[in-house]
N, C-alpha and C positions, 0 to 999 in steps of 0.2 A: 474913243481912242482904248482899243485891244490889252486885256491887263498883260499882254507879252511885252505890250512897247515896255512896262513899269521900270525903269534905270535900275534897280535891283533883280530881276527878272532874268533867268537863264540866257532866254532868248535874246535879250538886250545885249546880254554881254558877249553871243557868239557874234552879234550883229559887229560892236566895237572889234572885236577879234578878228573880225571877219575885214574891216575896212584897214587897222593895222598892216594886214598881211596886203593888204589889196595895194596899199601905197608903199610897200617897201619890195616885199618877194614880187609881186606885181612887174615893178617899175623894172624889177635886175633881170627879170624873165623878157621885160623889153628891150632892155639893153644887152644883153645877150645876144637875143635876134639880129639885131641892128648894128653888132660889132663896135660898140660905143669903146670911146679911146684911141680913135681914126685920126688918122691926119698926119702920124708921123710913118717913115719908113718900115718903122718895127712893129707898125700898131698891133695886128697880127697875131705878132710871137709875145708879144707881151701879156697883149690882153690874155692870152690862152696858159699864160704860167703864174699870173694874177690871179685868175681862179681855180686854178689848180691849189695855190699856195691856201687862197680861202677855204676853200673845201675841205681840203688836208686836215687843217685847225679847227672846219668848225664837224669833224667827225668827235673829235672830244668836247667841244664847245653843246652838241647837242644830245652827248650819250650822259654827262652829267651835268649838264643846266639843270634839271629837274630840281638838282639838291641848291641851288642860288635860287630856284623860285621857289622856294617852300622858305626860304629865308626872306629876303628879299618883298617876295609878295608878286603878284603876276603886272602891275600899273610900273612899277618901275622897272621892271626886268624887261620889259615888252618896251619903254622907254629907250633902255641902256641900247634895246635890236636895234631901231628906228635911226638911235645917232650912228650905227654903225654903217647904216648904210646911206647915209648920207654923207659920213665919209668917204666912201667907196665910188660913190657919184663924184663929188670933188676932187678925188686923186685921178681919175678918168679924165674929169675937163682938165685938170693941171699937167696932166702927160698929155695931151690932144695938145696944149697951148707952146708948153715947155722942149717935151720930149724927154727930158729927165724922169729918171724912173727910178729914183729911191727913194721917194714919197708912194706913190704905188704899192711897192715893194710892203714898207709899212704898215700901209693902209689900208694893205689887203688882208694882213696877219688879225689887223686890230677886226677887220667887222668878217673876220672868219669864227671869231669869238664874238660877237655882236649880233651875227645871225642863228647862231646856234642857240639863244638865249630866246630872238625873237619868237623860232619855230616851236620850241620850246613850249612855252607858253599859248601859242594857238593851236599845238597837239593839245594842252591838256584842256582845254577850253571845250572843243569839239568833240574829245572822249568822253570828257568828267561830268559834265554841267547838264547833257541832254538825258531824256529818259531814255531805256532804253527802245521806244517804239520811232525817239523822232533822231534816233543816230544818224540815220542816213541826213533826213533834213539839213539838220546841224552839220553836216562835213558837205552837203548841196550846195548851201546858204554861204558857209564859210568860205568856197574853193571858189565860187562862183562872183562873191566878189574881190576875190584875189584876180579873177579872170577881170574881170571889172576893170580894175587898178591895171592892169594890161593893155585894157583896149583904150583906158585914157592916157596911160602913156607909150601909150601905138601910134594916135590920132594926130597927137602935139607935132610929132618930127613927118607922119605922113601930111598932115596941110601944110608944114612948113619945106616940105622936099618933091611935092606933088609935081613942079614945073624940071625937077634937079635928076638929068640923066648922067650924073655922072656916079664916082666908085667911091667920091668922097665920104670924109667917117661924118658922125653927129655935128651937130651945128651949136656952139655955143647957148645960143638960146635955150633951145632946147635941155641943157645943164641946171641953167639958172630955174627954167618951171618944176622939174621936178624934184631941186635941193627945195624948193618953199612949200611945194604938195608935204616932202616929207618932215618940213617945221612942221606943220599941220596938225599933221597924223603923230607927231611925236607928244602934241598936247592930246592928240584923241586916247593914245595908249594909256595914260596915265585917271582915266576915268574907270580903268577896270577896275574887279572886283573880285578877292578870294572865293571859294565856294561857302565857307560857313556863313557868309555874308549876303547868300544869295537865297533870294527865297521862290518857290515854283509859285503857280497861280493856283495851286490850294492849301496856300501855307506852309508846306515845312520846305524846312534845307534842302540843299543839295546833298552835302555830305557832314560831317562830323570831322573836324578837322583836330590838330593836337599836334605842339610845339615839339621839335621833335629837332636834336644835334646834326650839325651837318657828316658827324661821323657814321653814327645809324642813317640817315639819309642814302649816304653811301653805301651803304651796305644790302641795304634794301633795291638799291639801283640793282647794285650788283645781282640781289636773290631775283628781281623781277627780269632780269636777261636769262635766268637760267630755265625757265618755259621753256616747254618743247615744242610747245605751239608758235611762241614767238620764235625760236630759233631754225624750226625749218622755213621760217619765212623771210632770211634773211637773203637770198636771189632774188624775191621777188622786190625788197625793200632795194638792194643793189643797181637794180636795171630802169626805177622809179624817174629817175630825172636826167639819163644817157641822154634823149634823143633832143636835151635841150642843147647839148655839147654838137649831135650831131645835125642836127637839121640847123643852128647858127653857123656850125663849117659851112655845110654846102651851101644855103642861102646867100655867105659871105663871096663863094668863089661863084656862084652861075650867076647872079640875081648886081643889076645897080641900084642906087638907096633907093631910090621911091619903091622901086619894085619890090624891097627888101622890106622897106616898108608897110607897101600894101601885102602881102604875104603876112606879118606877124599880125597885122591889125584885124584883115581876116578873120584867122585862125583862133584866133582867141576871142572872136566877133560869135562864132559861129559855133565855138564850145560849148555856149553859156548854154543854149535851149536843149542841147544832144546831154550836158549833165541833170535834166532835170527830168528826163527818161531815166533816166539812172536812179536819180532820186524815186519815182514812180514805185520800181521794182522793187528797191532796198527799204521801203518801209509801207509796205503792203500789209493791213494788220491780218487780212485772214488767212494768210501763208505763215505756216512755220520758217524763221530763221532762215534752220537748211537752205528751204527751197528761192526764198529770195534772195541769198547769199549766191547759189548757183545760176540763177536767171541772170545776177547780176554780171555774173561772170560770163556766161556767153553773149551779154552784151557789151561787155567789152571787148574780148576776146576775140572773138569773128571778124570785128574790122581792123582791129589789132594786127592779126597776122593777117588778112589781105593789104594792107599799109604797106608792111616791110618786106612781104615778098613782093611786089611792085615794085617797092624802089631796091629792092634789088634787083629786080628786073633795068631798071631806068640807069643804073649807077655801072654796072656790069663793062658797061665801055667809057666809060671817064677816066679818061690817064690826069691826077690831080696834079701832075707837074707841068704840066702843060693847059692852064685855063683859057676857054675860049674867049672869046668878045663877050661882055656883061650882057644879061639878057634883062630885055625892059619887056614891061605888062603887054608896049603894042607890039611886040613881037607870034609871029603865031604859033608858036612851041609853048606858049606862057600858060594859055588853059590848062592841060594835065596836068603840066606841072603844080598849079594854086591848087586842084583839086586834091592831088595826090598833098602836099603840104598841109591841108586842113583833117584830110583823113586821118592821116600820121598823126598830127599835132592832137587830134579833138580824142582821138584811141588812146593815145598813149599819156595822155595826162588826167582822163576817167581811169587809167590806171591806178591812179594814184589815189584817188577817191575810194577803189575799191580794197586797196590798203588798208587805209584810215577805219572802213569799215567794219571789217574783219580783226583789225586790230582792239577797236570799242566793242565788239559782239565777245572777246574773248574777256572785258574783267567792266565794271560802274566804277571799282575803285581810283576817285581821286590819287592818292600816290600810286600809283600802279597805271592810272593812265598817264599819267606825267614821265614814267619812267619808258614806258611803251611807246609816248610818241618823241620821245627825246633820241630812245635809239633807230624807230624807224628815222628819221630824219640823220643820224649819225650815220648808218649805214647807205641811204640814200645818196648821203654827202660823200663819203669814200667812192662809192661807185662815180658821181660825176667826176671826183678827182683825176680818179684813175683815167680816163676816157678822155680827160684833158690831157694828162696826159701822153695816151695814145695819139688824142687828134695834131697833139704840138708834132709828132714825129712825122707826118704827113704821112700816113699808110694808106694805102687807095682805101678810095672812100668805099668801096664792096665788102672791104674784109671790116671793114668797123661795122658797117652796118648788120653784115652778115654776123660780127660778137653780141649785138645788140637784139638782133630780132631769134639766138639761141636761148638770151637769158628770159626773152620772154615767154618763147615755149616751155622750159622748165618751171619757171615763175606759174605759169595757168597751168601746170599738174600739178603743181603743190598747191595754190589755192583752192583746187578742188578735192584734195585731199583732206587738207584743213574746212574744209567748208562739211565735208562728211561726217568728217571722224573729229574735230577739233571743238565744233558749234555747238554750244546750250539753248534752250529755248527762252532761257531768264536766269540771270545770276543774282535778281534780290533775292533776300533771306540768308547770301553766303558770303559775302561781304563786310567786315564788319564797321567799316567810317562811310558806310553808304547806307541816306535815306532811304526809306520803300516809299516811293511816292502812293497816297491816299485812296486814287485808284486803284492800282494792284494792291494793296493791302486789304481792300474793301472785298477782291476776287479770293482772298484766304479767310479773309474773318469775315466775318458780318459788323458793322458797328452797331455797338449799344448807344441805344436812343436815350436821349435828356430825358427826363421827365419832371416838369417845371412842377417843383410843390406851393401849395396855394394855403395860404392858413386860414 
């Protein structure tokens, strides 16, 4: 067995974190695209508002969740996060059966708190545990596992609904299966370990951690957010998950249930191999970090701009107040819609990978990494919450798509600026809590030979 698969190795911790986010956030993505909670006359209306509430609270829980993370540790923080997802799936199931909305509103608020913790832990492990040369790989593997969670979460309703041509909601059996999967995921989360208990393959620890009060942690959190490089990228974080709102809404408006299932399943499946292409660029050791980041930006931005311009052309004639008959995958115009959905989904998802990679290039410090990861998820949630609110107003799809594309366009130029002026080749020896890997240490200092004394 490779040493990387040791229980207390950084690589194995990243795998566990990826599994946790796979069967929580990955399933959440799947439910969003499928229009979970359906089956009642006001299903779409309520679902949009629940997600707006969740993401509004998620803004605060992500921004300051790192203080809780360092107080109770990654294992318990992640387990609480999983519990929130289980509660949210349960409330959607409850609403689809009863039509009563009080419990879903309460559950959505609690879910917002828990989901923030879940993502703070995940971002912390992705950014703080790998060596600098591995950050692209860790982000890709972790996010790829999340995509696998969406694939598994998507194949269940696809198989169940493959013969269903109606506009109906998600079947009860899907909710039961997803809650059971999440219960197993909560147990998995309890195996996560803090960085000072993790050893690299060379025997060094990932970081030197210290006990800090909640007040100190909050102050450090605010201090991290003052970094100009973090602040200037706020539009990039803000737009990162708005595509979920838009694609979920157009998917429900345009397609019947089994076609929605096929679109979401196909998109998350095809996303995975394309993410490894991005990983190849970001972890090329023979190139400078700036070169890698810039090529990664081109790899993402070109298909992203293509997809959203195509989307603007496609929906320019749509009248949202007059939905057409639900499209089925056997209809003649579906193939083009599916290709665009996949292109849009894949490029928009890889944008998040790029955000995390550039944030990882700004620090190796575990505390700062957790603050950056939480801040990223906080601003992302704010963007998603705002667009859920906008979408609930029923504005024309072309305006909604235009706003999202404008944010992506601005974000592309911001990324380019940060890559050129804000990224260094290495940050080792510049941050106090970071333990420098031996391989890097030996490039600067010759190892001292051990002389065996004989009597």
